[in-house]
C-alpha positions in Angstrom: 142.9 115.2 60.7 139.5 116.9 60.9 139.3 119.5 63.7 137.9 118.0 66.9 135.0 119.6 68.8 137.5 120.5 71.5 140.9 121.9 70.3 142.3 121.5 73.8 141.9 117.7 73.6 143.6 117.7 70.2 146.5 119.7 71.6 146.8 117.2 74.5 146.7 114.2 72.2 149.5 115.7 70.1 151.6 116.3 73.1 151.8 112.7 74.2 152.8 111.2 70.9 156.4 110.7 69.9 156.4 110.2 66.1 159.1 109.2 63.7 159.2 110.5 60.2 160.8 109.8 56.8 163.7 111.8 55.3 166.7 113.8 56.5 164.8 117.1 56.6 161.7 117.9 58.6 158.5 117.3 56.6 155.8 120.0 56.5 153.3 117.9 58.4 155.7 117.4 61.3 156.4 121.2 61.5 152.6 121.9 61.6 152.1 119.3 64.4 154.9 120.8 66.5 153.2 124.2 66.2 149.9 122.5 67.2 151.4 121.1 70.5 153.5 118.0 69.5 156.1 117.7 72.3 158.5 115.0 71.0 159.9 113.5 67.9 162.1 110.3 67.4 165.0 110.0 65.0 165.9 106.7 63.3 168.7 105.7 61.0 166.7 106.8 58.0 166.9 110.4 59.3 170.7 110.4 59.6 173.5 111.0 57.1 176.2 113.0 59.0 176.5 114.5 62.4 176.3 118.0 60.9 173.1 117.2 59.0 171.5 115.8 62.2 172.4 119.0 64.0 170.8 121.1 61.3 167.7 118.9 61.4 167.3 119.2 65.2 167.8 122.9 65.0 165.1 123.1 62.4 162.7 120.9 64.4 163.0 123.2 67.4 162.2 126.4 65.5 158.6 126.2 66.8 159.5 124.8 70.3 163.0 125.2 71.8 162.2 122.5 74.4 161.0 119.9 71.8 162.2 116.5 73.0 164.3 115.0 70.2 164.8 111.3 71.1 166.8 108.5 69.6 167.5 104.8 70.2 171.3 105.0 70.5 172.5 102.1 72.7 175.7 102.0 70.7 176.9 98.4 70.4 174.7 96.5 68.0 171.8 99.0 68.3 173.0 102.2 66.8 171.2 104.9 64.8 173.8 107.7 64.7 176.4 105.2 63.3 174.1 102.8 61.5 175.9 103.2 58.2 179.4 102.8 59.5 179.0 100.6 62.5 179.3 101.7 66.1 182.6 103.2 67.4 181.8 101.9 70.9 181.1 98.4 72.1 177.7 97.6 73.5 176.5 96.7 77.0 177.5 93.0 77.1 181.1 94.0 76.3 181.1 96.6 79.0 179.6 94.2 81.5 182.3 91.6 80.6 185.0 94.1 81.4 183.1 95.1 84.6 184.8 98.5 85.1 182.1 101.0 86.0 184.5 103.9 85.3 185.0 102.6 81.7 181.2 102.2 81.3 180.6 105.8 82.5 183.3 107.1 80.1 181.8 105.2 77.1 178.3 106.5 77.9 179.6 110.1 78.2 181.3 109.7 74.9 178.0 108.6 73.3 176.3 111.5 75.1 178.8 114.0 73.7 178.0 113.0 70.1 174.3 113.0 70.7 174.4 116.4 72.5 176.4 117.9 69.6 173.7 116.6 67.2 170.9 118.2 69.2 169.4 115.0 70.7 168.0 115.5 74.2 166.6 112.0 75.1 168.3 108.7 74.5 166.2 105.5 74.8 169.1 103.8 76.6 170.4 101.9 78.4 168.9 98.5 78.4 168.5 97.6 82.1 167.3 94.1 81.2 169.0 91.2 82.9 169.6 88.7 80.1 168.9 85.7 82.4 167.6 83.6 79.5 170.5 82.8 77.0 168.0 82.1 74.3 166.5 85.6 74.4 166.0 86.7 70.8 165.7 90.4 71.3 168.0 91.5 74.2 171.1 89.4 74.2 174.2 91.6 73.8 172.1 94.6 74.5 172.2 93.6 78.2 175.1 94.2 80.5 174.9 90.5 81.4 173.0 87.7 83.1 173.8 88.8 86.7 171.6 91.3 88.4 174.4 93.0 90.3 176.4 93.5 87.2 173.5 94.9 85.2 172.5 97.2 88.1 175.9 98.9 88.6 176.5 99.3 84.9 173.0 100.7 84.3 173.7 103.3 86.9 177.1 104.1 85.6 175.9 104.4 82.0 173.1 106.8 83.0 175.5 109.0 85.0 177.9 109.2 82.0 175.2 110.0 79.5 173.4 112.6 81.6 176.6 114.4 82.5 177.0 115.0 78.8 173.7 116.8 78.7 171.5 114.0 77.3 168.6 112.4 79.3 168.7 108.7 79.7 165.8 106.3 79.6 166.0 102.9 81.3 164.3 100.1 79.5 162.3 97.7 79.2 160.3 97.8 82.4 159.7 95.4 84.3 162.5 93.6 82.5 162.7 91.8 79.1 165.6 89.5 79.9 163.8 86.3 80.8 161.9 85.9 77.5 162.1 83.7 74.4 159.7 85.7 72.1 160.7 88.8 70.1 158.1 91.4 71.0 158.3 92.9 67.5 156.4 89.8 66.3 154.6 88.3 69.3 153.8 88.7 73.0 156.6 87.4 75.3 155.8 86.2 78.8 157.8 86.4 82.0 156.9 83.3 84.0 158.7 84.2 87.3 156.8 85.0 90.5 156.6 88.5 91.8 159.3 87.6 94.3 161.6 86.3 91.6 161.1 89.3 89.4 161.7 91.6 92.3 165.1 89.9 93.0 166.3 89.5 89.5 164.7 92.0 87.1 163.7 95.1 89.1 167.0 96.0 90.9 168.6 97.6 87.7 165.6 99.9 87.4 165.9 100.9 91.1 169.6 101.5 90.5 168.7 103.7 87.4 166.3 105.8 89.6 169.0 106.2 92.2 171.4 107.4 89.5 168.9 110.1 88.5 167.1 108.7 85.5 164.0 110.6 84.7 162.5 108.4 81.9 161.6 104.7 81.8 160.5 102.7 78.7 157.9 100.0 79.1 158.1 96.4 77.8 155.5 94.8 75.5 155.4 91.6 77.5 153.0 89.7 79.8 154.0 89.3 83.5 151.2 87.2 85.0 152.7 87.6 88.5 151.6 91.2 88.3 148.9 91.3 85.6 147.6 88.1 83.9 145.7 90.0 81.3 147.4 93.1 80.0 151.0 93.6 78.6 153.1 95.8 80.9 152.8 98.7 78.5 149.1 98.7 79.0 148.9 97.6 82.6 147.9 100.0 85.4 149.0 97.4 87.9 152.5 97.3 86.6 153.0 101.0 85.6 151.1 102.8 88.3 150.8 100.4 91.3 154.3 98.8 90.9 156.5 101.4 89.2 155.0 104.6 90.5 153.6 103.3 93.8 156.0 100.6 95.1 159.1 101.9 93.4 158.3 105.6 93.7 159.1 106.6 90.1 157.7 110.0 89.2 159.3 110.7 85.9 158.3 110.2 82.3 156.9 106.8 81.1 157.3 106.1 77.4 156.3 103.1 75.4 158.4 100.9 73.3 157.4 101.2 69.7 153.6 101.0 69.8 153.4 99.4 66.4 155.1 96.2 67.6 153.2 93.0 67.2 153.1 92.2 70.9 150.4 94.9 71.4 149.0 95.7 67.9 148.2 92.1 67.1 145.7 92.1 69.9 144.5 95.7 70.2 145.5 97.4 66.9 147.9 100.4 66.9 145.1 102.9 67.8 143.7 100.6 70.5 147.1 99.9 72.0 147.8 103.7 72.1 144.6 104.5 74.0 145.1 101.6 76.4 148.7 102.6 77.1 147.9 106.1 78.1 144.9 104.9 80.1 147.2 102.4 81.8 149.7 105.1 82.9 152.0 105.8 80.0 152.9 109.5 79.4 154.4 109.3 75.9 153.7 106.9 73.0 156.7 106.1 70.8 155.6 105.4 67.2 157.4 105.5 63.8 159.9 102.7 63.7 157.8 101.3 60.9 154.7 103.5 60.7 156.3 106.9 60.2 153.7 108.8 58.2 151.2 111.6 58.8 148.2 109.2 58.5 149.4 107.1 61.4 150.0 110.2 63.6 146.5 111.4 62.8 145.0 108.0 63.5 146.5 107.9 66.9 145.7 111.5 67.8 142.1 111.0 66.7 141.8 107.8 68.7 143.0 109.6 71.9 140.5 112.4 71.4 137.6 110.0 70.8 138.6 107.9 73.8 138.3 111.0 76.0 135.0 112.0 74.5 133.5 108.5 74.9 134.9 108.0 78.4 137.4 105.2 77.6 140.3 107.5 78.5 139.7 109.9 81.5 140.6 113.4 80.5 142.5 113.9 83.7 144.8 111.0 82.8 145.5 112.6 79.4 146.2 116.0 81.1 148.5 114.2 83.6 150.5 112.5 80.8 150.7 115.8 78.8 151.9 117.6 81.9 154.7 115.0 82.5 155.8 115.4 78.9 156.0 119.2 79.2 157.8 119.0 82.5 160.3 116.5 81.2 160.8 118.6 78.0 161.6 121.7 80.2 164.0 119.7 82.3 165.8 118.0 79.4 166.0 121.2 77.4 167.5 123.1 80.3 170.0 120.3 81.0 171.0 120.2 77.3 171.5 124.0 77.1 173.5 124.0 80.3 176.2 121.6 79.0 178.8 123.1 76.6 179.2 121.2 73.4 182.5 119.4 73.3 184.2 118.5 70.0 186.6 116.0 68.9 186.6 112.2 68.7 188.0 109.9 71.4 189.3 106.4 71.2 187.5 105.2 74.4 185.3 102.9 72.3 188.2 101.0 70.8 189.9 100.8 74.2 186.7 99.3 75.7 186.3 96.8 72.8 189.9 95.6 73.2 189.4 95.0 76.9 186.2 93.1 76.3 187.7 90.4 74.1 188.2 87.0 75.7 190.3 84.2 74.4 189.2 80.7 75.3 191.2 77.5 74.6 189.4 74.2 75.0 191.5 71.7 76.8 192.2 68.3 75.3 192.1 69.5 71.7 194.5 70.7 69.0 194.4 74.5 69.7 194.7 77.0 66.8 197.4 79.5 67.3 197.3 83.2 67.7 198.1 85.2 65.8 197.1 83.3 62.7 199.8 82.3 60.3 199.8 83.6 56.8 196.8 85.0 54.9 193.6 83.7 56.4 190.2 82.8 54.9 187.3 84.2 56.9 183.8 82.6 57.0 181.1 84.7 58.6 177.8 83.0 59.4 175.2 85.7 59.4 171.8 85.3 61.2 168.7 87.3 60.6 168.7 90.2 63.1 165.8 91.4 65.1 164.2 94.8 64.1 165.9 96.7 66.9 169.2 96.2 65.0 169.5 97.9 61.7 170.2 95.2 59.1 172.4 97.5 57.1 174.9 98.2 59.9 178.3 96.8 59.0 179.7 94.1 61.3 182.2 91.3 61.2 186.0 90.5 61.3 186.8 90.1 57.6 187.1 93.8 56.6 189.3 95.0 59.5 191.4 91.8 59.2 191.9 92.6 55.4 193.4 95.9 56.4 195.9 94.2 58.7 196.5 91.1 56.5 196.2 92.2 52.8 195.0 89.3 50.7 192.6 88.0 53.3 189.6 86.4 51.6 186.1 86.0 53.0 182.6 84.8 52.5 179.4 85.6 54.4 176.7 82.9 54.5 173.2 82.9 55.8 170.9 80.0 56.6 169.1 80.1 53.2 172.5 80.0 51.5 173.4 76.8 53.2 169.9 75.2 53.0 169.5 75.5 49.3 173.0 75.5 47.9 174.2 71.9 48.0 178.0 71.8 48.2 178.3 75.6 48.8 179.9 74.9 52.2 182.7 72.9 50.6 183.2 75.4 47.7 183.1 78.6 49.8 184.5 77.5 53.1 186.8 74.5 53.0 188.3 74.5 49.5 189.4 78.2 49.6 191.0 77.6 53.0 193.1 74.6 52.0 196.6 75.1 53.4 195.6 78.5 54.9 194.4 79.6 58.3 190.6 79.4 58.7 188.6 81.9 60.8 184.9 81.2 61.4 182.9 84.1 62.7 179.5 83.5 64.3 176.9 85.7 66.0 174.8 84.2 68.8 175.6 80.6 67.7 173.9 79.1 70.7 170.5 80.5 69.6 170.8 79.3 66.0 170.8 75.5 65.4 171.8 75.9 61.7 174.8 78.0 62.8 176.0 75.5 65.4 175.5 72.6 63.0 177.4 74.4 60.3 180.2 75.4 62.6 180.6 71.8 63.9 180.7 70.5 60.3 183.5 72.9 59.5 185.4 72.0 62.6 185.2 68.3 61.9 187.1 69.0 58.7 189.3 71.8 60.0 189.8 71.3 63.8 192.6 73.9 63.6 190.0 76.6 62.6 189.7 79.6 65.0 186.2 80.7 66.0 185.2 84.3 66.7 181.9 84.6 68.6 180.4 88.1 68.2 177.2 87.5 70.1 176.3 86.1 73.5 178.7 83.2 74.2 177.3 79.8 75.0 176.6 76.4 73.6 179.0 73.6 72.9 181.0 73.3 69.7 184.0 71.4 68.6 186.0 74.6 68.5 189.4 74.5 70.1 190.2 78.2 70.2 187.6 80.9 70.4 187.7 84.7 70.6 184.6 86.2 72.3 184.0 89.9 71.5 180.7 90.2 73.4 179.1 92.2 70.5 179.4 92.8 66.8 180.2 96.5 66.6 182.8 97.9 64.2 185.3 98.4 67.0 184.6 94.8 68.3 185.6 93.5 64.8 188.7 95.7 64.9 189.7 94.4 68.3 189.3 90.8 67.2 191.2 91.4 63.9 194.1 92.9 65.9 194.4 89.7 67.9 194.1 87.5 64.8 196.8 89.5 63.0 199.0 90.1 66.0 198.5 93.8 65.8 196.9 94.3 69.2 197.3 92.5 72.5 199.5 89.5 72.3 197.6 86.2 72.9 199.3 85.8 76.2 198.2 89.2 77.3 194.6 88.9 76.1 192.1 88.1 78.8 191.1 84.5 78.9 187.8 82.8 79.9 
């Protein structure tokens, strides 16, 4: 980046950006930017190998600034960065909401915070405070504590308390609520169609509960809420961020964007235009780097902010205000992190929670499959394309943990393209191998995927004794007689389901039923 005519503006611009980067060590350009005033960085799965490596990385990053905000998107559950390569050792929000034990939620969040704190992370972009009121939501789903406002509110508060007691700052997202949408904001602009009164009753209470629990950061949503602002997405909207969140709801903490390179805002304004409009609209920190994690992108955004101040598009006072909030938050989060002793040693609270979240549903009037399954089963996993918030490489499913409990278990994982273009693949890979054996069919958000529901019903017409495991948001109507619902697809959710299938966990009679 060429030096600007006003180095103070450049310093301010650096301070409000939260870039990601490539690699497991700090690149030279990032070190230089921290020395030049950069106040935050964001870690992604690509930056993580082991907890020890992350701790070395965060120590290195803070060499120039001990209060540097090191952020991560660690919801646990299906959205994990710290455990992206192994699968999360804790269930996600939907599972915790299904159990509805706020003490358990607080303990799980504290366990997550313990690991993040030990790794040197000071800000976690979690929890999702969205009420998943639309079951067809393609981007929230199991990331929400549920479809009821009261459930989401109390567990959002508990999660924040647990995380922050471990020395890591929480960030409630995605304001003003991403639950009642049917478009994935990574690719397009979602719209919340409810009135201001409806949104105030359903979507806003969890954010109010978050503030009452002591949250000091809120992440914006890239969505249109015409009830408040018919023109600008929430991330860019002064009406939503300043008049509603700061004015009516009295939030005075840090406002950070969802990934600014997401299609919901960049398709219309470009990544640099969206950045300027976000800060002008009331945002304090701009998160970037989920996809655009290079020095050129950082320089583009920094230059855009400086130019916007010079040409009057962005008031300098607004940039100063944003930079001041980042600095104040960094001091608060740094002090909080240093004040908490680093605790070592794993716990089993994640598996305990995952086991409690499993529900067994028997459909009346049909021939129910038995639990545990008899003999060596064949497992069929129907795998959807995941949204960009969920790392596509993260292990999930039931087959692997079931194979540990029932040696000889066979399995196949099928996607929509597999079944669309492979003729009799379903018969070869699903029905024929399972002849005379127990058949387990694993789905993930079947109600949202027509191909998955159709395939499942085709299988069940031939094998009505098959047992179905739903690892996403339950819903829809299938021919299945017996279903296990895990409320998420984490590693421990798969283990909990496998234990029931193999008879190594709760007995079927003791497992919760829906």
